[in-house]
TORVEXPA-569290 format. One record per atom (N, C-alpha, C, O): residue in three letters; x, y, z. Coordinates in steps of 0.1 Angstrom, whole numbers, padded with zeros to 4 digits, always signed. Example, Ala and Ser with C-alpha at 12.3 -4.5 7.8 and 13.67 -1.06 7.14 Angstrom:
BEGIN
ALA+0132-0057+0078
ALA+0123-0045+0078
ALA+0132-0033+0078
ALA+0142-0033+0085
SER+0128-0022+0071
SER+0137-0011+0071
SER+0129+0000+0079
SER+0134+0011+0080
END
This chain:
BEGIN
UNK+0270+0061-0336
UNK+0274+0069-0326
UNK+0262+0075-0318
UNK+0262+0075-0305
UNK+0252+0079-0325
UNK+0240+0084-0319
UNK+0233+0074-0310
UNK+0228+0077-0299
UNK+0233+0061-0315
UNK+0227+0050-0307
UNK+0234+0048-0294
UNK+0228+0046-0284
UNK+0248+0048-0294
UNK+0255+0046-0282
UNK+0253+0058-0272
UNK+0252+0055-0260
UNK+0252+0070-0278
UNK+0250+0082-0269
UNK+0236+0081-0263
UNK+0234+0084-0251
UNK+0226+0076-0270
UNK+0213+0075-0265
UNK+0212+0064-0254
UNK+0206+0066-0243
UNK+0219+0053-0256
UNK+0219+0042-0246
UNK+0226+0047-0233
UNK+0222+0044-0222
UNK+0237+0054-0235
UNK+0245+0059-0224
UNK+0236+0069-0216
UNK+0236+0069-0204
UNK+0229+0078-0223
UNK+0220+0088-0216
UNK+0209+0081-0208
UNK+0207+0085-0197
UNK+0203+0071-0214
UNK+0193+0064-0206
UNK+0199+0057-0194
UNK+0192+0057-0183
UNK+0210+0051-0195
UNK+0217+0044-0184
UNK+0220+0054-0173
UNK+0218+0051-0161
UNK+0225+0066-0177
UNK+0228+0076-0167
UNK+0215+0081-0160
UNK+0216+0083-0147
UNK+0205+0083-0167
UNK+0192+0087-0161
UNK+0187+0077-0151
UNK+0182+0080-0140
UNK+0187+0064-0155
UNK+0183+0053-0146
UNK+0191+0053-0133
UNK+0186+0052-0122
UNK+0204+0054-0135
UNK+0213+0053-0124
UNK+0211+0065-0114
UNK+0211+0064-0102
UNK+0209+0077-0120
UNK+0206+0089-0112
UNK+0193+0087-0104
UNK+0192+0091-0092
UNK+0183+0081-0111
UNK+0171+0079-0104
UNK+0172+0069-0092
UNK+0166+0071-0082
UNK+0180+0059-0094
UNK+0181+0049-0084
UNK+0189+0055-0072
UNK+0186+0052-0060
UNK+0199+0063-0075
UNK+0207+0069-0064
UNK+0198+0079-0056
UNK+0200+0079-0044
UNK+0190+0086-0063
UNK+0181+0096-0056
UNK+0171+0089-0047
UNK+0167+0096-0037
UNK+0167+0077-0050
UNK+0157+0070-0042
UNK+0162+0062-0031
UNK+0154+0056-0023
UNK+0175+0062-0028
UNK+0180+0053-0018
UNK+0176+0058-0004
UNK+0172+0049+0004
UNK+0178+0070-0001
UNK+0176+0075+0013
UNK+0162+0081+0015
UNK+0157+0088+0006
UNK+0157+0078+0027
UNK+0144+0084+0030
UNK+0146+0098+0036
UNK+0156+0100+0044
UNK+0139+0108+0032
UNK+0140+0121+0037
UNK+0133+0122+0051
UNK+0126+0113+0055
UNK+0135+0134+0057
UNK+0129+0136+0070
UNK+0113+0137+0069
UNK+0106+0132+0077
UNK+0108+0142+0058
UNK+0094+0143+0056
UNK+0088+0129+0054
UNK+0077+0126+0060
UNK+0095+0120+0047
UNK+0090+0107+0045
UNK+0090+0099+0058
UNK+0080+0091+0061
UNK+0100+0101+0066
UNK+0101+0094+0079
UNK+0090+0099+0088
UNK+0084+0091+0095
UNK+0088+0112+0088
UNK+0077+0118+0096
UNK+0063+0113+0092
UNK+0055+0110+0100
UNK+0061+0112+0079
UNK+0049+0107+0074
UNK+0046+0092+0078
UNK+0035+0089+0081
UNK+0057+0084+0078
UNK+0055+0070+0082
UNK+0052+0070+0097
UNK+0043+0061+0101
UNK+0058+0078+0105
UNK+0055+0078+0120
UNK+0040+0083+0122
UNK+0033+0077+0130
UNK+0035+0092+0114
UNK+0022+0097+0115
UNK+0012+0086+0111
UNK+0002+0083+0118
UNK+0015+0078+0101
UNK+0007+0067+0096
UNK+0006+0057+0107
UNK-0005+0051+0110
UNK+0017+0053+0113
UNK+0017+0043+0124
UNK+0009+0048+0136
UNK+0002+0040+0141
UNK+0010+0061+0139
UNK+0002+0066+0151
UNK-0013+0066+0148
UNK-0021+0062+0156
UNK-0016+0069+0136
UNK-0031+0069+0132
UNK-0036+0055+0132
UNK-0047+0052+0137
UNK-0028+0045+0128
UNK-0032+0031+0128
UNK-0034+0027+0142
UNK-0044+0020+0145
UNK-0025+0030+0151
UNK-0027+0027+0165
UNK-0039+0033+0172
UNK-0046+0026+0179
UNK-0041+0045+0169
UNK-0053+0052+0175
UNK-0066+0046+0169
UNK-0075+0044+0177
UNK-0066+0044+0156
UNK-0079+0038+0151
UNK-0081+0024+0156
UNK-0093+0020+0157
UNK-0071+0016+0158
UNK-0072+0003+0164
UNK-0078+0004+0178
UNK-0086-0004+0183
UNK-0073+0014+0186
UNK-0078+0016+0200
UNK-0093+0020+0200
UNK-0100+0016+0208
UNK-0096+0029+0191
UNK-0110+0034+0190
UNK-0119+0024+0184
UNK-0131+0022+0189
UNK-0115+0017+0174
UNK-0123+0007+0167
UNK-0116-0006+0167
UNK-0108-0009+0158
UNK-0119-0014+0177
UNK-0111-0027+0179
UNK-0112-0036+0167
UNK-0103-0044+0165
UNK-0123-0036+0159
UNK-0124-0044+0147
UNK-0116-0038+0136
UNK-0119-0027+0132
UNK-0107-0045+0131
UNK-0099-0041+0120
UNK-0106-0043+0107
UNK-0116-0049+0106
UNK-0100-0038+0096
UNK-0106-0039+0083
UNK-0107-0053+0078
UNK-0117-0057+0071
UNK-0098-0062+0082
UNK-0099-0076+0078
UNK-0110-0083+0085
UNK-0117-0091+0079
UNK-0112-0079+0098
UNK-0123-0085+0105
UNK-0137-0081+0099
UNK-0146-0089+0098
UNK-0138-0068+0096
UNK-0150-0063+0089
UNK-0152-0070+0076
UNK-0164-0074+0073
UNK-0142-0072+0068
UNK-0143-0078+0055
UNK-0148-0093+0057
UNK-0156-0098+0050
UNK-0142-0100+0067
UNK-0146-0113+0070
UNK-0161-0114+0074
UNK-0168-0124+0069
UNK-0166-0105+0082
UNK-0180-0105+0085
UNK-0189-0103+0073
UNK-0199-0109+0072
UNK-0185-0094+0064
UNK-0193-0091+0052
UNK-0193-0104+0043
UNK-0203-0107+0037
UNK-0182-0111+0042
UNK-0181-0123+0034
UNK-0190-0133+0040
UNK-0198-0140+0033
UNK-0190-0135+0054
UNK-0199-0144+0060
UNK-0213-0141+0058
UNK-0221-0150+0055
UNK-0217-0128+0058
UNK-0231-0124+0056
UNK-0235-0128+0041
UNK-0246-0132+0039
UNK-0226-0125+0032
UNK-0229-0128+0018
UNK-0230-0143+0016
UNK-0239-0147+0008
UNK-0222-0151+0022
UNK-0223-0166+0021
UNK-0237-0170+0027
UNK-0244-0179+0021
UNK-0241-0165+0038
UNK-0254-0169+0044
UNK-0265-0165+0035
UNK-0275-0173+0033
UNK-0265-0153+0029
UNK-0275-0149+0020
UNK-0276-0157+0008
UNK-0287-0161+0003
UNK-0264-0161+0003
UNK-0264-0170-0009
UNK-0270-0184-0006
UNK-0277-0189-0014
UNK-0266-0189+0006
UNK-0272-0202+0010
UNK-0287-0201+0011
UNK-0294-0211+0006
UNK-0292-0191+0016
UNK-0307-0189+0018
UNK-0313-0188+0004
UNK-0324-0194+0002
UNK-0307-0181-0005
UNK-0313-0179-0018
UNK-0313-0192-0026
UNK-0322-0195-0034
UNK-0302-0200-0024
UNK-0302-0213-0031
UNK-0312-0223-0026
UNK-0318-0231-0033
UNK-0315-0222-0013
UNK-0325-0231-0007
UNK-0339-0229-0012
UNK-0347-0238-0012
UNK-0342-0216-0016
UNK-0355-0213-0020
UNK-0359-0218-0033
UNK-0370-0216-0038
END
């Protein structure tokens, strides 16, 4: 009996958690809008995105490695 009650309790807690997470609240929606705006502004101010910067650093590392191997 205790095992069945424990399993039922866990199932109810999981179900309650899933139901609570379905809808986005006003604060979460506002936070997403703020994030989008910040991304747009940073792209306008700094045209090179993080992927471009990472690519440049990889290219620099490859060039340095090639030079070191040649020596």
